C-alpha positions as CSV (number, residue, x, y, z in Angstrom):
1,M,-67.9,291.4,-37.6
2,W,-65.8,294.6,-37.6
3,T,-63.2,295.3,-40.1
4,W,-60.5,297.9,-40.4
5,Q,-61.4,300.0,-43.3
6,F,-59.6,303.2,-43.6
7,Q,-59.7,305.5,-46.5
8,L,-57.2,307.9,-47.7
9,D,-58.7,310.8,-46.1
10,D,-58.7,309.3,-42.8
11,I,-55.0,308.4,-43.2
12,L,-54.0,311.8,-44.3
13,T,-56.1,313.5,-41.6
14,T,-54.5,311.3,-38.9
15,L,-50.9,312.0,-40.4
16,S,-51.7,315.7,-40.4
17,I,-52.8,315.7,-36.8
18,V,-49.8,313.6,-35.7
19,A,-47.6,316.1,-37.9
20,V,-49.1,319.2,-36.2
21,I,-48.9,317.7,-32.7
22,G,-45.2,316.8,-33.4
23,G,-44.3,320.0,-34.9
24,A,-45.9,321.9,-31.9
25,S,-44.2,319.7,-29.5
26,Y,-40.8,320.3,-31.1
27,R,-41.4,324.0,-31.4
28,L,-42.6,324.4,-27.8
29,M,-40.6,321.9,-25.9
30,I,-37.7,320.4,-27.7
31,L,-36.5,323.6,-29.4
32,P,-36.1,325.8,-26.3
33,I,-34.4,322.8,-24.6
34,L,-31.8,322.6,-27.5
35,T,-31.4,326.4,-27.6
36,R,-30.7,326.6,-23.8
37,I,-28.1,323.7,-24.1
38,S,-26.4,325.5,-27.0
39,D,-26.3,328.8,-24.9
40,E,-24.9,327.0,-21.9
41,R,-22.2,325.2,-24.0
42,M,-21.3,328.6,-25.7
43,Q,-21.1,330.2,-22.1
44,D,-19.1,327.2,-20.9
45,N,-16.5,327.6,-23.7
46,L,-16.2,331.5,-23.0
47,I,-15.5,330.7,-19.3
48,F,-13.1,327.9,-20.4
49,T,-11.3,330.2,-22.9
50,E,-11.0,332.9,-20.3
51,R,-9.7,330.6,-17.6
52,M,-7.3,329.0,-20.0
53,G,-5.8,332.4,-21.0
54,A,-5.4,333.3,-17.2
55,L,-3.6,330.0,-16.6
56,N,-1.3,330.5,-19.6
57,E,-0.4,334.1,-18.3
58,T,0.4,332.8,-14.9
59,L,2.4,329.9,-16.5
60,L,4.5,332.6,-18.5
61,E,4.9,334.6,-15.2
62,L,6.3,331.6,-13.4
63,K,8.6,330.7,-16.3
64,T,10.0,334.2,-16.1
65,E,10.4,334.2,-12.3
66,I,12.1,330.7,-12.6
67,K,14.3,332.1,-15.1
68,L,15.2,335.2,-13.1
69,S,15.6,333.1,-9.9
70,R,18.1,330.9,-11.7
71,E,20.0,333.8,-12.8
72,Q,20.0,335.3,-9.3
73,R,21.2,332.1,-7.7
74,T,24.0,331.9,-10.3
75,K,25.1,335.3,-9.6
76,A,25.0,334.7,-5.9
77,Y,26.9,331.4,-6.2
78,T,29.4,333.2,-8.4
79,E,29.7,335.9,-5.8
80,H,30.0,333.3,-2.9
81,V,32.8,331.6,-4.7
82,R,34.6,334.8,-5.5
83,L,34.2,335.9,-1.9
84,T,35.3,332.5,-0.6
85,A,38.6,332.7,-2.7
86,R,39.2,336.1,-1.4
87,V,38.8,335.1,2.2
88,D,41.1,332.2,1.6
89,G,43.7,334.5,0.2
90,L,43.3,336.9,3.1
91,E,43.6,334.2,5.6
92,T,46.7,332.9,3.8
93,R,48.1,336.3,4.0
94,V,47.3,336.8,7.6
95,D,48.9,333.6,8.6
96,E,51.9,334.6,6.6
97,L,52.0,337.9,8.5
98,R,51.5,336.1,11.9
99,E,54.6,334.0,11.2
100,D,56.6,336.8,10.2
101,F,55.5,338.8,13.2
102,H,56.3,335.7,15.4
103,E,59.7,335.4,13.8
104,H,60.4,339.1,14.2
105,T,59.3,339.1,17.9
106,A,61.4,335.9,18.4
107,K,64.7,337.6,17.0
108,V,63.9,340.7,19.0
109,H,63.8,338.9,22.2
């Protein structure tokens, strides 16, 4: 009958072989993959930071343009109200002059 008999040398030799194969596998297969993933993550972070900066600049420009647009609309509205009041005043004065002219014409005839 066959029995499992291992000696300490056999166990240590087996563990050494497994450790060497595991270390070589890690060094040759897993470490390059982890390095590549880390490099890609760093590149993605740089791209994200660059795009976020561009978006923030665009947002600030849009806010500035909106502020200027509001100011221009306010100025235009103020000018419109002022001109409307002036036109109303001129229309009233023209109506008064017409009445005076008609009265004067009626008296002359």
